[in-house]
C-alpha positions as CSV (number, residue, x, y, z in Angstrom):
1,X,132.1,73.8,113.5
2,X,135.0,71.5,112.5
3,X,132.6,68.9,111.2
4,X,130.7,71.6,109.2
5,X,133.9,72.8,107.6
6,X,134.8,69.3,106.6
7,X,131.4,68.7,105.1
8,X,131.6,72.0,103.1
9,X,135.1,71.1,101.9
10,X,133.9,67.6,100.8
11,X,130.8,69.1,99.1
12,X,133.0,71.6,97.2
13,X,135.5,68.9,96.4
14,X,132.8,66.6,95.0
15,X,131.4,69.5,93.0
16,X,134.8,70.3,91.5
17,X,135.3,66.6,90.6
18,X,131.9,66.6,88.9
19,X,132.8,69.7,86.9
20,X,136.1,68.1,85.8
21,X,134.5,64.8,84.9
22,X,131.6,66.4,83.0
23,X,134.1,68.6,81.1
24,X,136.1,65.6,80.0
25,X,133.0,63.6,79.1
26,X,131.2,66.5,77.4
27,X,134.2,67.4,75.2
28,X,134.1,63.9,73.7
29,X,130.3,63.9,73.3
30,X,130.1,67.4,71.6
31,X,133.2,66.9,69.5
32,X,132.5,66.3,65.8
33,X,133.2,62.8,64.6
34,X,136.6,62.8,62.9
35,X,137.2,60.7,59.7
36,X,139.6,57.7,60.1
37,X,143.1,57.7,58.7
38,X,141.9,55.9,55.6
39,X,139.9,59.0,54.8
40,X,142.8,61.5,55.3
41,X,141.7,63.4,52.1
42,X,138.3,64.1,53.6
43,X,138.8,67.4,55.4
44,X,136.1,69.3,57.3
45,X,135.1,72.7,56.0
46,X,135.8,75.7,58.3
47,X,132.1,76.5,58.6
48,X,129.2,74.3,57.4
49,X,127.4,76.0,54.6
50,X,124.3,75.2,52.5
51,X,124.9,73.3,49.3
52,X,124.0,75.1,46.1
53,X,120.6,74.5,44.5
54,X,121.8,73.2,41.1
55,X,120.2,70.5,38.9
56,X,121.5,67.2,37.6
57,X,119.8,64.2,35.9
58,X,119.2,60.5,36.7
59,X,119.3,57.6,34.2
60,X,115.7,58.3,33.2
61,X,116.4,61.9,32.4
62,X,114.6,63.2,35.5
63,X,116.0,66.3,37.1
64,X,117.2,66.2,40.7
65,X,118.9,68.6,43.1
66,X,120.7,68.0,46.4
67,X,117.6,69.2,48.2
68,X,116.0,65.9,47.1
69,X,118.3,64.1,49.6
70,X,117.6,66.4,52.6
71,X,117.1,64.3,55.7
72,X,120.0,62.0,54.7
73,X,123.7,62.4,54.8
74,X,125.0,62.5,51.2
75,X,128.5,61.7,49.9
76,X,128.4,63.6,46.6
77,X,131.1,62.3,44.2
78,X,131.9,64.2,40.9
79,X,133.6,61.8,38.4
80,X,134.2,61.4,34.7
81,X,134.9,58.4,32.5
82,X,138.2,59.8,31.3
83,X,139.5,60.3,34.9
84,X,141.5,57.3,35.9
85,X,141.5,57.9,39.7
86,X,137.7,58.5,39.5
87,X,137.2,55.1,37.7
88,X,139.4,53.4,40.2
89,X,137.4,54.6,43.2
90,X,133.9,53.9,41.7
91,X,133.8,50.2,43.0
92,X,134.8,51.5,46.5
93,X,132.0,54.0,46.5
94,X,129.6,51.3,45.4
95,X,130.8,49.0,48.2
96,X,130.3,51.8,50.7
97,X,126.7,52.4,49.4
98,X,125.9,48.7,49.7
99,X,127.2,48.7,53.3
100,X,125.2,51.6,54.5
101,X,121.8,51.1,56.1
102,X,119.0,52.2,53.7
103,X,117.5,55.6,54.3
104,X,120.4,57.0,56.4
105,X,123.0,58.0,53.8
106,X,123.3,58.1,50.0
107,X,126.4,58.0,47.8
108,X,125.5,60.3,44.9
109,X,128.0,59.7,42.1
110,X,127.6,62.2,39.3
111,X,129.3,61.8,35.9
112,X,130.4,65.1,34.6
113,X,131.8,63.8,31.3
114,X,129.0,65.1,29.2
115,X,127.7,61.7,28.2
116,X,124.2,60.5,28.3
117,X,122.4,58.9,31.3
118,X,122.7,55.5,29.5
119,X,126.4,56.0,29.0
120,X,126.8,56.6,32.8
121,X,124.7,53.6,33.7
122,X,126.6,51.3,31.3
123,X,129.9,52.6,32.6
124,X,129.0,52.0,36.2
125,X,127.8,48.5,35.3
126,X,131.1,47.7,33.5
127,X,133.1,48.8,36.5
128,X,131.4,46.9,39.2
129,X,129.6,49.9,40.6
130,X,125.9,49.0,40.0
131,X,125.1,49.8,43.6
132,X,125.4,53.5,42.6
133,X,122.5,55.2,41.0
134,X,123.7,56.7,37.7
135,X,123.5,60.5,37.6
136,X,124.9,63.0,35.1
137,X,125.7,66.7,35.0
138,X,126.4,67.4,31.3
139,X,126.4,71.1,31.9
140,X,129.0,70.9,34.7
141,X,126.8,72.9,37.1
142,X,128.0,71.0,40.1
143,X,131.6,71.5,39.3
144,X,131.1,75.2,38.9
145,X,128.9,75.4,42.0
146,X,131.5,73.6,44.2
147,X,134.5,75.2,42.6
148,X,135.9,71.9,41.5
149,X,139.2,72.3,39.8
150,X,140.0,68.6,39.5
151,X,138.4,65.2,39.7
152,X,137.4,63.2,41.6
153,X,135.9,65.7,44.0
154,X,133.8,64.4,46.9
155,X,131.6,66.5,49.2
156,X,130.1,65.3,52.4
157,X,126.7,66.9,53.1
158,X,124.8,66.6,56.4
159,X,121.2,65.7,56.8
160,X,120.2,69.4,56.8
161,X,121.8,70.1,53.4
162,X,125.1,71.7,54.6
163,X,128.5,70.9,53.2
164,X,130.6,69.7,56.1
165,X,133.7,68.2,54.5
166,X,135.2,67.6,51.1
167,X,138.0,65.5,49.4
168,X,140.0,66.3,46.4
169,X,141.3,63.2,44.7
170,X,140.5,59.5,45.3
171,X,140.0,58.0,48.8
172,X,139.6,54.6,50.3
173,X,135.8,54.8,50.8
174,X,135.3,51.1,51.4
175,X,137.8,50.3,54.2
176,X,136.1,48.9,57.3
177,X,136.9,52.0,59.4
178,X,135.6,54.3,56.6
179,X,132.3,52.3,56.4
180,X,132.1,52.4,60.2
181,X,132.7,56.2,60.2
182,X,129.8,56.8,57.7
183,X,127.5,54.4,59.5
184,X,128.2,56.2,62.9
185,X,127.9,59.6,61.3
186,X,124.6,59.0,59.7
187,X,123.2,57.1,62.7
188,X,124.2,60.0,64.9
189,X,121.9,62.2,62.8
190,X,119.0,59.9,63.4
191,X,119.3,60.0,67.2
């Protein structure tokens, strides 16, 4: 009888230990990946929500929407040629795009300055940001759709087309920990 009580107590103790250990492990596994300190401006939204279906153009004048990028994480950056903080962060966004594995994440930088596609392409080239595909939104539909009240504004979109975070103002997109964050985030979606 005493041996049976000890066995039951050991079994219950082992079970309790497993519950505690799984709880500790599971909380880390199921926790959303948090941006590093260098991306302090990138704050998660309260609840993921689908991005609006609005159009913008590429350098060839073809129309695109954010749905075109479904299946990939997207870092949507709204910028303008007259916005000094926007211009300053363009090379960092280009460096981030260059560092990301192809097919996992796209940096989609959209010029909202009402210029032509050629103007945007020339501007990116002159500011060491040729890794970015030139896009424009001359009608400001993205700004209105996302409620942008200032620039730059950056929206992080998951592979299902949901806005999951945003940043108002410039950020250090090309720091090693920021690049690692985006690589891990987009690779996590593939697994």
